[in-house]
OpenMM code with the backbone's topology and positions (N, CA, C; nanometers):
from openmm import Vec3, app, unit

residues = "MET ASN TYR THR LEU LEU PHE HIS GLN TYR ALA ARG LEU GLU LEU GLN GLU ALA TYR ASP TRP TYR GLU GLN GLN ARG GLN GLY LEU GLY LEU GLU PHE LEU GLU ALA ILE ASP GLU VAL VAL GLN ARG ILE LEU LYS ASN PRO LEU SER CYS GLN VAL VAL TYR LYS ASN LYS ARG LYS ALA ILE PRO HIS ARG PHE PRO TYR LEU LEU ILE TYR GLU ILE HIS ASP ASP VAL ILE LEU VAL THR ALA VAL ILE HIS GLY SER ARG ASN PRO LYS ARG TRP GLU ASP ARG".split()
positions = [
    Vec3(-0.9300, -0.9697, -1.6327),
    Vec3(-0.8987, -1.0697, -1.5343),
    Vec3(-0.9363, -1.0183, -1.3857),
    Vec3(-0.9893, -1.1075, -1.3121),
    Vec3(-1.0183, -1.0712, -1.1690),
    Vec3(-0.9023, -1.1124, -1.0843),
    Vec3(-0.8623, -1.0156, -1.0015),
    Vec3(-0.7487, -1.0299, -0.9102),
    Vec3(-0.7935, -1.0403, -0.7701),
    Vec3(-0.7156, -1.1147, -0.6901),
    Vec3(-0.7404, -1.1236, -0.5490),
    Vec3(-0.6240, -1.0432, -0.4875),
    Vec3(-0.6514, -0.9461, -0.3990),
    Vec3(-0.5492, -0.8643, -0.3372),
    Vec3(-0.5290, -0.9086, -0.1865),
    Vec3(-0.4023, -0.9356, -0.1500),
    Vec3(-0.3666, -0.9843, -0.0201),
    Vec3(-0.2637, -0.8888, 0.0316),
    Vec3(-0.2643, -0.8688, 0.1697),
    Vec3(-0.1590, -0.7934, 0.2338),
    Vec3(-0.0657, -0.8906, 0.3073),
    Vec3(0.0630, -0.8644, 0.2864),
    Vec3(0.1677, -0.9341, 0.3610),
    Vec3(0.1492, -0.8989, 0.5102),
    Vec3(0.1898, -0.9897, 0.5974),
    Vec3(0.1720, -0.9618, 0.7414),
    Vec3(0.2418, -0.8312, 0.7822),
    Vec3(0.3549, -0.8056, 0.7304),
    Vec3(0.4194, -0.6804, 0.7675),
    Vec3(0.3521, -0.5589, 0.7096),
    Vec3(0.2943, -0.5725, 0.5969),
    Vec3(0.2085, -0.4584, 0.5365),
    Vec3(0.0918, -0.4362, 0.6239),
    Vec3(0.0302, -0.5381, 0.6768),
    Vec3(-0.0846, -0.5188, 0.7663),
    Vec3(-0.0478, -0.4401, 0.8912),
    Vec3(0.0700, -0.4769, 0.9441),
    Vec3(0.1161, -0.4090, 1.0653),
    Vec3(0.1484, -0.2601, 1.0354),
    Vec3(0.2110, -0.2378, 0.9214),
    Vec3(0.2361, -0.0943, 0.8796),
    Vec3(0.1116, -0.0219, 0.8623),
    Vec3(0.0129, -0.0828, 0.8081),
    Vec3(-0.1141, -0.0165, 0.7826),
    Vec3(-0.1815, 0.0235, 0.9234),
    Vec3(-0.1749, -0.0761, 1.0121),
    Vec3(-0.2299, -0.0510, 1.1445),
    Vec3(-0.1565, 0.0620, 1.2179),
    Vec3(-0.0252, 0.0588, 1.2073),
    Vec3(0.0587, 0.1681, 1.2770),
    Vec3(0.0232, 0.2969, 1.2164),
    Vec3(0.0095, 0.3097, 1.0823),
    Vec3(-0.0173, 0.4399, 1.0182),
    Vec3(-0.1568, 0.4828, 1.0607),
    Vec3(-0.2495, 0.3939, 1.0653),
    Vec3(-0.3939, 0.4273, 1.1123),
    Vec3(-0.3819, 0.4785, 1.2525),
    Vec3(-0.3182, 0.4129, 1.3405),
    Vec3(-0.3074, 0.4554, 1.4797),
    Vec3(-0.2439, 0.5850, 1.4951),
    Vec3(-0.1435, 0.6184, 1.4194),
    Vec3(-0.0713, 0.7427, 1.4247),
    Vec3(-0.1637, 0.8587, 1.3857),
    Vec3(-0.2362, 0.8319, 1.2735),
    Vec3(-0.3232, 0.9404, 1.2270),
    Vec3(-0.4425, 0.9616, 1.3177),
    Vec3(-0.4885, 0.8545, 1.3804),
    Vec3(-0.5978, 0.8724, 1.4786),
    Vec3(-0.5557, 0.9527, 1.6057),
    Vec3(-0.4288, 0.9342, 1.6401),
    Vec3(-0.3725, 1.0118, 1.7503),
    Vec3(-0.3587, 1.1578, 1.7153),
    Vec3(-0.3402, 1.1838, 1.5875),
    Vec3(-0.3297, 1.3259, 1.5444),
    Vec3(-0.4635, 1.3971, 1.5514),
    Vec3(-0.5664, 1.3244, 1.5082),
    Vec3(-0.7025, 1.3783, 1.5026),
    Vec3(-0.7971, 1.2650, 1.4838),
    Vec3(-0.8952, 1.2575, 1.5734),
    Vec3(-0.9984, 1.1559, 1.5670),
    Vec3(-1.0679, 1.1598, 1.4269),
    Vec3(-1.0693, 1.0441, 1.3640),
    Vec3(-1.1327, 1.0402, 1.2272),
    Vec3(-1.0338, 1.0429, 1.1183),
    Vec3(-0.9095, 1.0907, 1.1446),
    Vec3(-0.8095, 1.1031, 1.0376),
    Vec3(-0.7550, 0.9675, 0.9967),
    Vec3(-0.7581, 0.8781, 1.0927),
    Vec3(-0.7185, 0.7402, 1.0565),
    Vec3(-0.8139, 0.6789, 0.9586),
    Vec3(-0.9452, 0.7009, 0.9804),
    Vec3(-1.0429, 0.6498, 0.8839),
    Vec3(-1.0268, 0.7172, 0.7468),
    Vec3(-0.9980, 0.8418, 0.7460),
    Vec3(-0.9711, 0.9075, 0.6112),
    Vec3(-0.8466, 0.8395, 0.5485),
    Vec3(-0.7476, 0.8073, 0.6250),
    Vec3(-0.6291, 0.7419, 0.5660),
    Vec3(-0.6707, 0.6053, 0.5099),
    Vec3(-0.7539, 0.5343, 0.5826),
    Vec3(-0.7963, 0.3992, 0.5299),
    Vec3(-0.8830, 0.4104, 0.4081),
    Vec3(-0.9678, 0.5113, 0.3993),
    Vec3(-1.0391, 0.5356, 0.2803),
    Vec3(-0.9495, 0.5698, 0.1587),
    Vec3(-0.8414, 0.6471, 0.1777),
    Vec3(-0.7527, 0.6747, 0.0766),
    Vec3(-0.6791, 0.5480, 0.0314),
    Vec3(-0.6473, 0.4634, 0.1326),
    Vec3(-0.5837, 0.3295, 0.0977),
    Vec3(-0.6789, 0.2477, 0.0139),
    Vec3(-0.8064, 0.2474, 0.0504),
    Vec3(-0.9016, 0.1681, -0.0235),
    Vec3(-0.9202, 0.2143, -0.1641),
    Vec3(-0.9134, 0.3501, -0.1844),
    Vec3(-0.9222, 0.4005, -0.3222),
    Vec3(-0.8022, 0.3586, -0.4032),
    Vec3(-0.6867, 0.3525, -0.3425),
    Vec3(-0.5624, 0.3095, -0.4270),
    Vec3(-0.5742, 0.1609, -0.4518),
    Vec3(-0.6262, 0.0877, -0.3558),
    Vec3(-0.6446, -0.0585, -0.3724),
    Vec3(-0.7393, -0.0816, -0.4927),
    Vec3(-0.8470, -0.0110, -0.5044),
    Vec3(-0.9468, -0.0225, -0.6039),
    Vec3(-0.8778, 0.0133, -0.7424),
    Vec3(-0.7886, 0.1175, -0.7459),
    Vec3(-0.7207, 0.1468, -0.8616),
    Vec3(-0.6277, 0.0342, -0.9076),
    Vec3(-0.5560, -0.0205, -0.8101),
    Vec3(-0.4698, -0.1381, -0.8357),
    Vec3(-0.5445, -0.2540, -0.8943),
    Vec3(-0.6555, -0.2885, -0.8332),
    Vec3(-0.7374, -0.4001, -0.8828),
    Vec3(-0.7860, -0.3807, -1.0237),
    Vec3(-0.8303, -0.2581, -1.0582),
    Vec3(-0.8789, -0.2292, -1.1935),
    Vec3(-0.7623, -0.2336, -1.2965),
    Vec3(-0.6434, -0.1876, -1.2653),
    Vec3(-0.5353, -0.1868, -1.3604),
    Vec3(-0.3989, -0.2030, -1.2904),
    Vec3(-0.3647, -0.3273, -1.2502),
    Vec3(-0.2445, -0.3401, -1.1686),
    Vec3(-0.1157, -0.3140, -1.2381),
    Vec3(-0.1093, -0.3136, -1.3713),
    Vec3(0.0124, -0.2867, -1.4491),
    Vec3(0.0330, -0.1366, -1.4673),
    Vec3(-0.0592, -0.0513, -1.4260),
    Vec3(-0.0495, 0.0922, -1.4468),
    Vec3(0.0551, 0.1603, -1.3575),
    Vec3(0.0886, 0.1078, -1.2466),
    Vec3(0.1781, 0.1679, -1.1563),
    Vec3(0.3261, 0.1412, -1.1908),
    Vec3(0.4097, 0.2329, -1.1495),
    Vec3(0.5521, 0.2288, -1.1869),
    Vec3(0.6218, 0.1079, -1.1066),
    Vec3(0.7057, 0.0425, -1.1826),
    Vec3(0.7970, -0.0643, -1.1243),
    Vec3(0.9068, 0.0047, -1.0449),
    Vec3(0.9300, -0.0283, -0.9217),
    Vec3(1.0282, 0.0423, -0.8432),
    Vec3(1.1495, -0.0471, -0.8099),
    Vec3(1.1297, -0.1743, -0.8070),
    Vec3(1.2334, -0.2698, -0.7753),
    Vec3(1.1939, -0.4128, -0.8143),
    Vec3(1.2805, -0.4620, -0.9039),
    Vec3(1.2537, -0.5951, -0.9592),
    Vec3(1.1123, -0.5989, -1.0123),
    Vec3(1.0200, -0.6806, -0.9574),
    Vec3(0.8815, -0.6943, -1.0058),
    Vec3(0.7843, -0.6187, -0.9091),
    Vec3(0.8394, -0.5361, -0.8240),
    Vec3(0.7516, -0.4625, -0.7296),
    Vec3(0.7180, -0.3269, -0.7860),
    Vec3(0.5930, -0.2934, -0.7684),
    Vec3(0.5403, -0.1675, -0.8128),
    Vec3(0.4918, -0.0790, -0.6950),
    Vec3(0.4789, 0.0494, -0.7197),
    Vec3(0.4339, 0.1345, -0.6079),
    Vec3(0.3051, 0.2116, -0.6586),
    Vec3(0.2132, 0.2278, -0.5610),
    Vec3(0.0940, 0.3050, -0.5808),
    Vec3(0.0823, 0.4016, -0.4688),
    Vec3(0.0441, 0.5275, -0.5051),
    Vec3(0.0436, 0.6380, -0.4054),
    Vec3(-0.0981, 0.6779, -0.3808),
    Vec3(-0.1447, 0.6744, -0.2580),
    Vec3(-0.2774, 0.7207, -0.2270),
    Vec3(-0.2801, 0.8758, -0.2298),
    Vec3(-0.3946, 0.9307, -0.2552),
    Vec3(-0.4086, 1.0753, -0.2620),
    Vec3(-0.4011, 1.1303, -0.1078),
    Vec3(-0.3422, 1.2432, -0.1005),
    Vec3(-0.3434, 1.3202, 0.0331),
    Vec3(-0.2511, 1.2655, 0.1332),
    Vec3(-0.2074, 1.1419, 0.1347),
    Vec3(-0.1245, 1.0894, 0.2390),
    Vec3(0.0120, 1.0437, 0.1780),
    Vec3(0.1185, 1.0702, 0.2543),
    Vec3(0.2568, 1.0456, 0.1985),
    Vec3(0.3033, 0.9017, 0.2117),
    Vec3(0.2151, 0.8105, 0.1720),
    Vec3(0.2481, 0.6692, 0.1869),
    Vec3(0.2543, 0.5993, 0.0485),
    Vec3(0.3250, 0.4880, 0.0492),
    Vec3(0.3383, 0.4113, -0.0754),
    Vec3(0.2815, 0.2701, -0.0449),
    Vec3(0.2047, 0.2189, -0.1341),
    Vec3(0.1705, 0.0756, -0.1350),
    Vec3(0.2657, 0.0052, -0.2315),
    Vec3(0.3415, -0.0850, -0.1807),
    Vec3(0.4375, -0.1633, -0.2668),
    Vec3(0.3712, -0.2964, -0.2888),
    Vec3(0.3584, -0.3362, -0.4129),
    Vec3(0.2944, -0.4586, -0.4414),
    Vec3(0.3569, -0.5362, -0.5655),
    Vec3(0.3253, -0.6624, -0.5705),
    Vec3(0.3736, -0.7434, -0.6837),
    Vec3(0.2596, -0.8274, -0.7303),
    Vec3(0.2633, -0.8667, -0.8510),
    Vec3(0.1574, -0.9456, -0.9162),
    Vec3(0.2083, -1.0921, -0.9400),
    Vec3(0.1336, -1.1843, -0.8882),
    Vec3(0.1613, -1.3234, -0.9171),
    Vec3(0.0334, -1.3893, -0.9789),
    Vec3(0.0336, -1.4080, -1.1009),
    Vec3(-0.0813, -1.4591, -1.1773),
    Vec3(-0.2000, -1.3775, -1.1451),
    Vec3(-0.3010, -1.4330, -1.0703),
    Vec3(-0.4213, -1.3572, -1.0405),
    Vec3(-0.4218, -1.3047, -0.9030),
    Vec3(-0.3076, -1.3017, -0.8349),
    Vec3(-0.2978, -1.2524, -0.6950),
    Vec3(-0.2041, -1.1290, -0.6973),
    Vec3(-0.2559, -1.0238, -0.6359),
    Vec3(-0.1742, -0.9033, -0.6068),
    Vec3(-0.1411, -0.9015, -0.4559),
    Vec3(-0.0101, -0.9030, -0.4295),
    Vec3(0.0385, -0.9057, -0.2916),
    Vec3(0.0978, -0.7702, -0.2548),
    Vec3(0.0336, -0.7070, -0.1570),
    Vec3(0.0847, -0.5784, -0.1012),
    Vec3(0.1926, -0.6205, -0.0009),
    Vec3(0.3210, -0.5869, -0.0331),
    Vec3(0.4293, -0.6257, 0.0576),
    Vec3(0.4661, -0.5186, 0.1538),
    Vec3(0.4228, -0.3945, 0.1267),
    Vec3(0.4602, -0.2884, 0.2271),
    Vec3(0.3563, -0.1750, 0.2127),
    Vec3(0.3365, -0.1099, 0.3239),
    Vec3(0.2616, 0.0200, 0.3342),
    Vec3(0.3512, 0.1081, 0.4083),
    Vec3(0.4295, 0.1888, 0.3329),
    Vec3(0.5388, 0.2593, 0.3961),
    Vec3(0.5339, 0.4125, 0.3676),
    Vec3(0.5766, 0.4881, 0.4741),
    Vec3(0.5846, 0.6319, 0.4455),
    Vec3(0.6854, 0.6612, 0.3395),
    Vec3(0.6538, 0.7602, 0.2574),
    Vec3(0.7421, 0.7929, 0.1431),
    Vec3(0.8813, 0.8387, 0.1779),
    Vec3(0.9073, 0.8822, 0.2981),
    Vec3(1.0360, 0.9241, 0.3419),
    Vec3(1.1212, 0.8113, 0.4033),
    Vec3(1.0631, 0.6945, 0.4181),
    Vec3(1.1335, 0.5829, 0.4763),
    Vec3(1.2343, 0.5223, 0.3811),
    Vec3(1.3301, 0.4520, 0.4336),
    Vec3(1.4350, 0.3846, 0.3596),
    Vec3(1.3722, 0.2685, 0.2847),
    Vec3(1.3845, 0.2652, 0.1494),
    Vec3(1.3193, 0.1575, 0.0751),
    Vec3(1.3820, 0.0187, 0.1096),
    Vec3(1.4976, 0.0169, 0.1640),
    Vec3(1.5596, -0.1188, 0.2013),
    Vec3(1.4688, -0.1958, 0.3031),
    Vec3(1.3747, -0.1289, 0.3673),
    Vec3(1.2876, -0.1972, 0.4567),
    Vec3(1.1968, -0.2985, 0.3963),
    Vec3(1.1644, -0.2764, 0.2659),
    Vec3(1.0707, -0.3581, 0.2018),
    Vec3(1.1227, -0.4339, 0.0789),
    Vec3(1.2412, -0.4060, 0.0311),
    Vec3(1.2943, -0.4640, -0.0885),
    Vec3(1.3039, -0.6193, -0.0761),
    Vec3(1.3338, -0.6737, 0.0403),
    Vec3(1.3551, -0.8103, 0.0505),
    Vec3(1.2345, -0.8883, 0.0826),
    Vec3(1.1140, -0.8276, 0.0990),
    Vec3(0.9942, -0.9046, 0.1291),
    Vec3(0.9429, -0.9801, 0.0151),
] * unit.nanometer
topology = app.Topology()
chain = topology.addChain("A")
for resn in residues:
    res = topology.addResidue(resn, chain)
    for name in ("N", "CA", "C"):
        topology.addAtom(name, app.Element.getBySymbol(name[0]), res)
């Protein structure tokens, strides 16, 4: 099945904030972060059921090298990323999205 992957508006903001933070640490690190996110997105698109369920129907995918989680859910042929959150953050921030 071919899936369409979409980012919730809050997930887009979280992604931008993480990118900005990494770029402030070292120029080019933000781009490396986005590349790691793209790799995990490609893994999700290939096999969306392979990632662990963490809350109700939400699953988490972990990019290599960066301590972030992509939280997503599957609705028919749409995968919705509801959060891009640092692994040490309180999960209550995304459970209700």
